[in-house]
BADREN-953339 format. One line per field, with one value per residue: x, y, z of N, C-alpha, C, O in turn; residue number from 1. Coordinates in steps of 0.001 Angstrom, whole numbers. Example, Ala and Ser with C-alpha at 12.3 -4.5 7.8 and 13.67 -1.06 7.14 Angstrom:
BEGIN
n.c1 = (13190	12850)
n.c2 = (-5690	-2250)
n.c3 = (7800	7080)
ca.c1 = (12300	13670)
ca.c2 = (-4500	-1060)
ca.c3 = (7800	7140)
c.c1 = (13200	12900)
c.c2 = (-3300	30)
c.c3 = (7800	7870)
o.c1 = (14236	13409)
o.c2 = (-3319	1138)
o.c3 = (8465	8039)
seq = (1	2)
//
This chain:
BEGIN
n.c1 = (51076	49006	48605	47574	45146	43813	43624	42111	39704	38817	38472	36476	34330	33822	33116	30814	29140	28857	27587	25187	24066	23698	21864	19744	19109	18326	16102	14413	14004	12699	10397	9260	9174	8503	6105	6259	7570	6023	4611	2167	2674	1288	-1091	-105	1045	-1286	-2759	-1009	-999	-3651	-3666	-1813	-3118	-5413	-4259	-3205	-5524	-6820	-5051	-4833	-7510	-7753	-5926	-7111	-9456	-8470	-7413	-9734	-10876	-9656)
n.c2 = (-25359	-26445	-24445	-22392	-23543	-23655	-20920	-20098	-21567	-20492	-17815	-18208	-19177	-16925	-15112	-16336	-16230	-13459	-12828	-14268	-12969	-10413	-10996	-11801	-9405	-7849	-9331	-9153	-6385	-6077	-7568	-6097	-3392	-3421	-2706	-16	310	-502	846	2483	3665	4862	5737	7641	9512	10305	11475	13547	15021	15902	17587	19550	20609	21627	23648	25259	26197	27440	29440	31693	32488	33303	35421	37241	37766	39066	41298	42678	43319	45486)
n.c3 = (-6100	-4592	-2734	-4324	-5110	-2654	-2005	-4205	-3862	-1442	-2214	-4144	-2594	-969	-2937	-4010	-1772	-1477	-3890	-3613	-1381	-2457	-4503	-2911	-1595	-3790	-4741	-2504	-2417	-4884	-4351	-2228	-3110	-5769	-7009	-7504	-9847	-11933	-14550	-16439	-19366	-21532	-20320	-18531	-20300	-21606	-19477	-18770	-21151	-21213	-18955	-19820	-22073	-20814	-19254	-21281	-22422	-20281	-19404	-21347	-21175	-18494	-18530	-20336	-18964	-16741	-17944	-18756	-16360	-15282)
ca.c1 = (49792	48003	48319	46702	43812	43207	43268	41025	38453	38394	37972	35236	33291	33493	32426	29474	28370	28541	26597	23912	23532	23233	20637	18706	18717	17595	14784	13602	13616	11706	9166	8674	9024	8346	4910	6558	8186	5051	4078	1412	3209	248	-2023	572	1129	-2637	-3070	-155	-1480	-4893	-3294	-1175	-4164	-6256	-3532	-3096	-6830	-7166	-4151	-5297	-8803	-7491	-5255	-8113	-10378	-7789	-7287	-11012	-11298	-8972)
ca.c2 = (-25591	-26641	-23142	-21682	-24155	-23235	-19506	-19999	-22070	-19493	-16678	-18606	-19223	-15547	-14518	-16920	-15696	-12065	-12823	-14726	-11896	-9353	-11464	-11768	-8006	-7422	-9980	-8579	-5057	-6270	-8032	-5051	-2103	-3634	-2071	1353	310	-884	2118	2467	4851	5512	6428	8822	10473	10840	12372	14725	15797	16562	18710	20596	21257	22410	24870	26110	26825	28273	30577	32887	32892	34052	36669	38147	38130	40036	42533	43376	43709	46722)
ca.c3 = (-6734	-3546	-2132	-5256	-5029	-1383	-2155	-5184	-3286	-456	-2978	-4801	-1550	-602	-4086	-4072	-650	-1795	-4968	-3059	-547	-3347	-5142	-1890	-1401	-4985	-4788	-1426	-2875	-5942	-3716	-1392	-3785	-7204	-7542	-7915	-11171	-12946	-15029	-17683	-20033	-22331	-19427	-18005	-21390	-21818	-18364	-18886	-22291	-20799	-18089	-20625	-22863	-19905	-18900	-22463	-22630	-19126	-19241	-22086	-20642	-17258	-18871	-20921	-17891	-15903	-18732	-18799	-15026	-14878)
c.c1 = (48691	47615	47367	45291	43091	42756	42087	39701	37923	37788	36623	34080	32852	32711	30998	28591	27938	27469	25230	23275	22979	21940	19475	18197	17885	16208	13871	13121	12536	10367	8476	8343	8728	7148	5189	7114	7255	4305	3336	1754	2124	-727	-1385	723	-229	-2989	-2259	-607	-2753	-4585	-2680	-2221	-5072	-5554	-3414	-4417	-7123	-6296	-4584	-6647	-8610	-6806	-6246	-9081	-9755	-7640	-8579	-11457	-10642	-9675)
c.c2 = (-25741	-25312	-22339	-22234	-23732	-21778	-19336	-20473	-21102	-18281	-17007	-18679	-17820	-14862	-15036	-16384	-14253	-11984	-13247	-13667	-10772	-9760	-11479	-10359	-7523	-8050	-9451	-7184	-5152	-6707	-6902	-3772	-2232	-2934	-644	1425	-182	372	1880	3761	5575	6292	7704	9896	11112	11835	13662	15614	16545	17757	19863	21338	22117	23710	25820	26815	27810	29528	31800	33399	33739	35384	37680	38634	39188	41366	43352	43863	45016	47932)
c.c3 = (-5693	-2904	-3015	-5177	-3751	-1474	-3114	-4589	-2226	-1162	-3608	-3796	-1157	-1717	-4179	-2957	-948	-2875	-4448	-2173	-1411	-4044	-4161	-1651	-2583	-5030	-3686	-1819	-3943	-5346	-2960	-2156	-5277	-7813	-8023	-9339	-12269	-13374	-16336	-18424	-20816	-21458	-18881	-19073	-21644	-20723	-18442	-20042	-21939	-19903	-18876	-21441	-21985	-19512	-20092	-22768	-21498	-19027	-20054	-21572	-19378	-17553	-19441	-19850	-17005	-16638	-18695	-17417	-14567	-15367)
o.c1 = (47582	46452	46458	44330	41886	41643	41184	38673	36712	36734	35720	32962	31658	31760	30070	27411	26792	26552	24219	22058	21907	21018	18338	16993	16861	15233	12668	11963	11566	9315	7256	7329	8707	7160	4449	7120	7665	3468	3815	1190	2052	-1142	-2050	547	-319	-3469	-2789	-596	-2919	-5176	-2996	-2208	-5454	-6193	-3510	-4417	-7627	-6780	-4694	-6888	-9247	-7085	-6220	-9473	-10439	-7729	-8531	-12326	-11050	-9229)
o.c2 = (-25237	-25082	-21679	-21464	-23479	-21440	-18536	-19829	-20908	-17781	-16169	-18279	-17550	-14124	-14259	-16113	-13878	-11167	-12643	-13486	-10238	-8952	-11200	-10142	-6865	-7361	-9310	-6837	-4396	-6256	-6756	-3134	-1222	-2601	-116	2491	-269	892	1170	4817	6803	7392	8735	11079	12318	12930	14747	16839	17701	18824	21026	22568	23219	24760	27037	27916	28905	30576	32881	34606	34781	36379	38851	39801	40111	42432	44580	44729	45583	49051)
o.c3 = (-5873	-2574	-2511	-5178	-3772	-1070	-2870	-4799	-2120	-769	-3605	-4121	-1026	-1461	-4402	-3179	-699	-2788	-4807	-2212	-1126	-4161	-4543	-1518	-2400	-5330	-3908	-1583	-3915	-5798	-3034	-1874	-5979	-8998	-8853	-9954	-13427	-12635	-17220	-18140	-20761	-21822	-18780	-18781	-21871	-21016	-18201	-19918	-22327	-20070	-18622	-21493	-22380	-19445	-19934	-23317	-21749	-18601	-19474	-21541	-19227	-16882	-19065	-19848	-16565	-16029	-18613	-17319	-13553	-15112)
seq = (1	2	3	4	5	6	7	8	9	10	11	12	13	14	15	16	17	18	19	20	21	22	23	24	25	26	27	28	29	30	31	32	33	34	35	36	37	38	39	40	41	42	43	44	45	46	47	48	49	50	51	52	53	54	55	56	57	58	59	60	61	62	63	64	65	66	67	68	69	70)
//
């Protein structure tokens, strides 16, 4: 029984150390790189929609212009 307790306490210390290191890495990453994950979805959808509409309008105009230039 004593041997099991020693092995368990050693395993528990190693596990706690690993978890604390991982949490430290995650919190450091969140602190340093967290701004990249803050996204305004509505603004991006709006901007993307405007670009798509602009291309849909410009493409036929450019094609017709090229047709008449020949």
